[in-house]
C-alpha positions in Angstrom: 251.5 246.6 20.6 254.0 244.1 20.4 254.5 244.5 16.8 255.0 248.6 17.7 257.6 248.0 20.8 259.5 245.7 18.1 259.5 248.4 15.1 260.4 250.7 18.0 263.2 248.6 18.9 265.2 247.9 15.7 264.5 251.7 14.4 266.0 253.6 17.7 269.4 252.2 16.7 268.9 252.4 13.5 268.5 255.9 14.4 271.1 256.7 16.6 273.8 255.1 14.0 272.6 257.2 11.3 272.1 260.6 13.2 275.7 259.3 15.1 277.4 259.4 11.5 275.5 262.5 10.2 277.3 263.8 13.2 281.0 262.5 12.4 280.8 263.4 8.9 279.7 267.3 10.2 282.0 267.2 12.6 284.9 269.2 10.9 282.5 271.9 10.4 281.3 272.9 14.0 281.6 271.5 17.7 278.2 271.2 18.4 277.9 268.5 16.5 280.8 266.5 17.8 279.0 267.1 21.6 275.9 265.7 20.2 277.4 262.1 19.9 278.3 261.2 23.8 274.8 262.7 25.3 273.1 260.7 22.4 275.0 257.6 23.4 274.3 258.2 27.2 270.4 258.8 26.5 270.2 255.7 24.3 271.4 253.7 27.4 269.3 255.2 29.3 266.1 254.1 27.2 267.1 250.7 26.0 270.6 249.4 28.0 273.9 248.5 27.8 273.1 245.8 24.6 271.7 248.2 22.7 274.1 250.9 23.6 277.0 248.4 22.5 275.1 247.1 19.2 275.3 251.1 18.3 278.3 251.8 19.1 279.6 248.6 16.6 277.2 249.7 14.1 278.3 253.5 13.9 282.2 252.0 13.8 281.2 249.8 11.2 279.2 251.7 8.6 281.6 254.4 9.9 284.1 252.1 8.1 282.4 252.6 4.8 283.4 256.7 4.1 286.1 257.3 6.6 289.7 256.2 7.1 289.8 253.7 9.7 292.2 255.2 12.0 290.6 258.7 11.4 286.9 256.8 12.6 288.9 255.7 15.9 290.3 258.6 16.9 287.2 260.5 16.4 284.5 258.0 17.9 286.7 255.9 20.6 287.2 258.9 22.8 283.3 260.1 22.3 282.1 257.0 23.5 284.8 257.3 26.1 283.1 260.9 27.4 279.5 258.9 27.0 280.5 256.3 29.1 281.6 258.4 32.2 278.3 260.5 31.7 276.6 257.1 32.0 278.8 256.0 34.8 278.3 259.2 36.9 274.9 260.0 36.4 273.9 256.0 37.0 275.8 256.4 40.5 273.5 259.5 41.4 276.5 262.3 42.4 275.7 265.5 43.2 275.6 267.8 40.5 279.2 269.5 41.1 280.8 265.9 41.6 279.4 264.7 38.2 280.2 268.1 36.3 284.0 268.1 37.8 284.3 264.3 37.0 282.9 264.9 33.3 285.3 268.3 32.6 288.6 266.4 33.8 287.7 263.5 31.8 286.7 265.4 28.7 289.6 267.8 28.8 292.0 265.0 29.4 291.0 263.1 26.4 291.3 265.9 24.2 294.4 267.6 25.3 295.6 264.1 24.5 294.4 264.1 20.9 295.3 267.2 19.9 299.1 266.2 21.5 298.7 263.7 19.4 297.6 264.9 16.5 300.6 267.8 16.6 303.2 264.8 17.2 302.2 262.8 14.4 301.8 265.5 11.8 305.8 266.5 12.9 304.4 270.1 14.8 305.8 271.8 17.6 305.0 274.8 19.6 307.7 276.7 17.4 306.2 275.8 14.0 302.3 276.7 14.9 303.6 280.2 16.2 305.1 280.8 13.2 302.3 279.3 11.5 300.2 282.2 13.7 302.4 284.9 13.4 302.2 284.7 10.0 298.2 284.4 9.5 298.2 287.4 11.9 300.4 289.4 10.3 298.4 289.1 6.7 295.2 290.0 8.4 296.4 293.3 10.9 299.0 295.7 10.2 300.7 294.6 13.4 304.3 292.5 14.3 304.8 290.9 18.0 307.6 288.7 19.2 307.4 285.1 18.0 307.8 284.7 22.2 304.2 286.2 22.8 302.7 283.7 19.7 304.8 280.8 21.2 302.9 281.5 24.6 299.7 282.2 22.9 299.9 278.4 21.4 300.2 276.8 24.4 297.5 277.6 25.8 295.7 275.0 24.3 295.2 272.9 27.2 293.4 275.8 28.8 291.3 276.9 26.1 290.5 273.3 25.8 289.7 273.2 29.3 287.3 276.0 29.0 285.4 274.1 26.8 285.6 271.0 28.5 284.0 272.9 31.5 280.9 274.6 29.4 280.0 270.9 27.7 280.4 269.1 31.0 277.8 271.3 32.0 275.4 271.5 28.9 275.6 267.6 29.1 275.3 266.7 32.2 271.6 269.3 32.8 270.5 267.9 29.2 270.9 263.9 30.5 269.5 264.7 34.2 266.8 266.9 32.1 265.7 264.2 30.4 266.0 261.3 33.2 264.1 263.5 35.4 260.9 263.2 32.6 261.5 259.5 32.5 262.5 258.5 35.6 261.4 259.1 39.0 264.5 258.0 40.5 266.5 261.2 38.4 266.2 264.7 39.5 266.7 267.5 37.3 270.1 270.0 38.3 267.8 272.7 39.2 270.1 274.6 41.4 272.7 275.4 39.2 272.7 279.0 40.2 273.6 277.7 43.9 276.4 276.0 42.8 279.5 278.5 44.5 283.2 277.9 45.3 284.2 278.8 48.7 287.6 279.2 50.4 287.9 275.7 50.8 287.1 274.8 47.2 290.0 277.7 46.7 292.7 275.7 48.7 291.8 272.7 47.1 292.1 274.8 43.8 295.7 276.3 44.5 296.9 272.5 45.9 295.8 271.0 42.1 297.6 273.8 40.9 300.9 273.1 42.5 300.3 269.4 41.9 300.2 270.2 38.5 303.1 273.0 38.4 305.5 269.9 39.5 304.3 267.9 37.4 304.7 269.9 34.8 308.2 270.7 35.7 309.0 267.2 35.6 308.3 266.8 32.0 310.4 270.0 31.5 307.6 272.0 30.6 308.6 275.8 30.8 306.9 277.2 34.1 305.8 280.2 32.3 303.6 277.9 29.6 302.4 276.2 33.0 301.8 279.3 34.8 299.5 280.8 31.5 297.9 277.5 31.2 296.7 277.5 34.7 295.8 280.9 35.4 293.5 280.9 32.2 292.3 277.6 33.8 291.5 279.3 37.4 290.1 282.2 35.7 287.5 279.6 34.4 286.3 279.0 37.9 285.8 282.5 38.6 284.0 282.5 35.7 281.8 280.1 36.3 281.2 281.0 39.9 280.6 284.5 38.8 278.1 283.3 36.1 275.9 281.0 38.7 276.4 284.6 40.8 274.8 286.4 38.2 272.2 283.8 37.5 271.4 283.8 40.7 270.8 287.8 40.6 268.9 287.6 37.6 266.3 284.4 38.7 265.3 286.9 41.9 265.5 290.4 40.2 261.8 291.6 39.1 263.1 292.4 35.4 260.4 291.3 33.3 262.0 288.6 31.1 262.1 284.7 30.7 264.7 282.8 31.9 265.3 282.1 28.7 265.8 285.8 27.4 268.1 286.6 30.2 270.6 284.0 29.4 270.0 284.6 25.7 271.4 288.6 26.6 274.0 287.4 28.9 275.2 285.0 26.2 275.1 288.3 23.5 277.4 290.2 26.4 279.6 287.3 27.8 282.4 289.5 25.9 282.2 292.8 28.0 280.7 290.6 31.3 283.6 288.4 31.3 286.2 290.2 33.6 282.8 291.2 36.0 281.8 288.0 36.2 286.1 286.9 37.1 286.0 289.9 39.9 282.4 289.0 41.2 283.7 285.1 41.3 286.7 285.6 43.4 284.5 288.3 45.7 281.8 285.6 46.4 284.2 283.2 47.5 284.7 285.2 50.5 281.7 287.1 51.0 278.6 285.0 50.0 276.3 287.5 48.3 273.3 284.8 47.6 273.4 283.9 51.3 273.5 288.4 52.1 270.5 288.3 49.3 268.3 285.5 51.3 269.1 287.7 54.8 267.5 290.8 53.3 264.5 288.7 51.7 
C-alpha cells in the first residue's frame, strides 16, 4: 500500500506536467485547451497540496522551455497559473458561488485583456490597422462595402468579447472544481442552484455604478466615448443574457418535458443564436419581475 501511494505521488505530478504541456502545444487550435490548464492545476492543488502544485508548475515551465520560446511560454503559462491560483483561493475560502464566479470573471478578463493589448503593442498594431485588415478580409468573402468606422468599432470590442468568454469560463471552471471537491471533501459543496442565481434591482444599480466608473476611467485614458459605450453595452447585455439563461434553466428544470437536463442544455446551446435576444429580454424583465417567485407561488 505504501509503495502504491509513493508511485501515485510521483506519477500524478508527471501526469499534470505532461497534460499541461500538451494543452499548451494545442492551445493555438482551440480555447478549450487553454481553459483546461487552470482547472487541472486547481484540482491538483486540492489533491496534493501547495508543494506538489509548485513542483508541477516549475516542472511544466522547465520542460516547456525545451520546445517553446521562453517569452512565449511565460506569456502563456504564467497568466493561466494566476487564474488557477485565484480559483484555489476563492474556493478554499468557500465564498458564495456568485462571489466566486464574479471574481474569477474579473480576474480572467483583466488578464487576457492586458495580454491582448500587450500583443497588439509589441506587434506594432493599432485599431486602424486591425480595422483595415478586417475590412480587407471581410470584403474578400462578402460582396459588401462598409465604412471603415464600422470596422474600427468592431475591432474595439475585444475587451467585451473577452469578457463574454471569461464569464462563461468562470461559471464552468467554478462548477467543475466544486463538483469534484464535493465528492472528495465534505467541507465543499457543489453548485446545485445555478438556476437560482438572479440579478435584482440592487445588482442593476451596482452594474450601473461600475459602468460609470469604467466610463470615466476610459475618458481619463483618452479612449473615445463610442468605444467605451459600445464595450459597456455589450458587457451589460452579457449579464442580462446570463440572468435570462438562469431563468430559462429554472423553467426547464421545473417543466414536464420528457428530456434530461443534459439534453435540455444541449438543445439550448444548439439554438443559442436564436435564443440570445429572448434571453436578454427576459433577463432584463426578470430583474423587476421575479418569475421564479411567481412560479413558486403558483405551485
